[in-house]
N, C-alpha and C positions, 0 to 999 in steps of 0.2 A: 492326837487332836483336841483343839479346846473344844469344848463342848458350848453350844450353842446358846444357853444362859447366861454362860460367861462371856460370851461375845457379848450379847447384849448390854451386860452389865460392864464390861472391862474394855471392850473395844467400840469406844462409839462411832467410829465413823462407819465401819463392816456391818455395825450392828443396823445406824441409820441405811444405808446402802440396802441391806439386806430387808428391813422392814420397809422401808417406800417402794421396792420392788414387789413385794408381796401383797401389800395394799392397791397397788396400782391392778396388778396382776388379778387380784380376787376383784374390782370394781369391774373392771373387761368383763370377766365372767357371768357376773351378776347384770351386767348389762347388755347383753347379747353373743357374750363370746366374743373370740378374736378375728373378726372378720373385720376388713377394711372399714367400712362405716365406723365401729365403735374404737377400734384401734387409732383412727386419725381424732375420733372426738376426745379421747384420752391423750393423746400428745404425741403420737407418732409421726415420725416424719414423712412430709412431703412436699416435694422439691416447690408445687406449684403455690404451696400455702406460703411456704418460705421465702420465696421470691415475692410474693404479694406482702409480705411484711409479719408474720409470726414466727418470729425469729427463737421464740422458747420453744420452739419445736427442736432448734440443734441441741439445746441440754433434755429435755423431757423424753427424745425418742428412747435413750440409754437406760429410762424405767419401763419400759413399754416392752411386751412380748408377745411375741405373734402364733405360738403354741403350750401348751403343757408340755412337752418333749423341751421345748426352747427354753422355757421358764425354770423346769425342775434343773436341769441341766447348768445352766448359767448360776443359778443359787448355789449348788454343790462347788461350784469351780470356787467362786466368792469364800464361801464359808470357809474351804479349803487353803486357801491362799492369801486371802485379804489380813488377815490376825498378823500372821509376821511381817509385812511389809509394814502394816501401821506401827508394829513394834518399834521399828527400824526407824521411820519416819516420821510418827506421830499422827495424830485424826486430820489436820487440816490438811496436811500434804496428800494424805488418800483422797479426801474429797475432793480438794482441787486439781489432782491427776484425772481426775473419773470424769469430773466434768469437762475440762480444758479438752482431754483428749475427743471427750464425747463433739463436743463442738469442733477440733480439727477434722475428725474423720467426716461429720457428716458436711462441712464442709467443701471438701475434695470430693463426695460422692457423687456429685453431679458430673463432676468431668469424665467420669466412667459409666455411669448409668443410665448416665442423661435424663431420665424423671422416675424420681421415687415415689409411687403410689400411697403405700402404708408402710415405711422402715422402722426397726428399733431392734432392741436388745441389748443387755448390760457387758454382751461381750468386749464392745467397745470401750468401754471400763477399766473391765478386768486387762485386757490386754495391756493399755495403757499403763495398770499398777506393773504389768509383766515387763514393759520396756522400762520402767521407773526402777527395778530393781535392777535387771539385766544391764544396763546402763553403767550403772558403777562400776561395772570390771573396767569402762573407758575412763574410769575417772580417779582411781585410788588402787594401789600397788599395797594394798594389805590382803593379807590370807585370811583374816579372819571375814570382811565383809565380800571377797570375793569368792569364796566358799559358799557362804549364805545366797549370795546371788547365782552363783552356777546352779542350784538346786531348780531354778526355775524353767531353764532353759529347756529340758526333757519333756518336761509338761508343757510347756506352748506347744513345740513342735509337735508333740500329739494330737493336741487338739486342732491344729491347721491341719494334720495331715488326716485326723479323724470327720471332721467337718466338711473337709472336701470331699472323699468318700462318700459321707450321708449325704450330702444336698446332691451329689451326680448322680449316687443312686436313686435318690428320691425324684428328681426333677429332670434327671439324663444329663447328659454331655453337655457341655458347652462349648465356646469357639475356642477359648483359651487357658492353660493353666492358672488354677487358684482365683478362679472366676468370684468362689466364694468366699476368698479369706481377704480380698483386697481392703476390705475395712477392718479386717483384722491386723494385717501387715501395716497399714498405713499408724492405727491407733500405736502397736508395737513401736515404730517410728516415733511418733509424738511423743510416746512415754519415755523413748531415751531420750530424746531432745530435751523433756522435761527434768532428767535426772544431773545434766548439766545446772540446774535453775535451785532443784531443792537438794539437801544435804541430808545424809541420815543423819541419827542422831550422834553425837559424839566426833564427826570427821565434819573436815570443812573444804569449802573452795573459794580461791579467788574472787572477790566481788565481780572483779572487771570479768571473769568468765562467766560466773551467772548473768549477768547484763548483756554478754553476747551470747548466749545461749537463748536470753528469753527473746532478745532480738530477732532472734532468727526463728522461733517458734511463733512470733507476732506477725515475723514477713510472712511466714506459712498461711496463717490465716489470712492476712491480705489479700495474698494473692490469688488464695481459693475462694475466696469471697466473690473477689474481682471478675475473675474466668466462670465459679459456677454460679454465680448468680446475679451480681452486679450488670454486666452485661445485656443482661436481657431481662 
């Protein structure tokens, strides 16, 4: 496993994501802890405020964590999986995917949860990175890249099942299966769409395919924004 100091030195995107999340969580703790008011102050998603024009929350919520366990678990996952993806795609693709999928997921969120008072978490970003990696299985018939991509399937499934069980135990059973993972699954889908836009180093996609998948991604963003925010 890559040492943390090496990540900060050699994996610019991964290091930056870890650093911003850590600084943000430290500020939240210093300023009263992860209560609703403090979370909103530091950029958590809030449906009413986003609808009123605070669109920066569509991105900043991906750096806001709701508890110590939430923060620590997500940082461990990013530390373990993101450097390999950065090796394959480069830092700009990792940063772009992390932010674009956070936007993708949060625009969709009001369609399911109606009103979010203080949402956040970097899991939307790293599920997008899971999708980016796993999505290459559909675009490249090459065992080297396929073998690399398959390593992410089991961890991704385990996180979905584990978090679903954890939140159901903590908060009680809800009305439908995978309620706690709708955002994760949507982020995974967003990352898979982006795997048709961003190519791993040493691999190429046709320009027409990239344009097609970029158009699909933007179309979803526009539809989610219209249904979730613009109409109201």
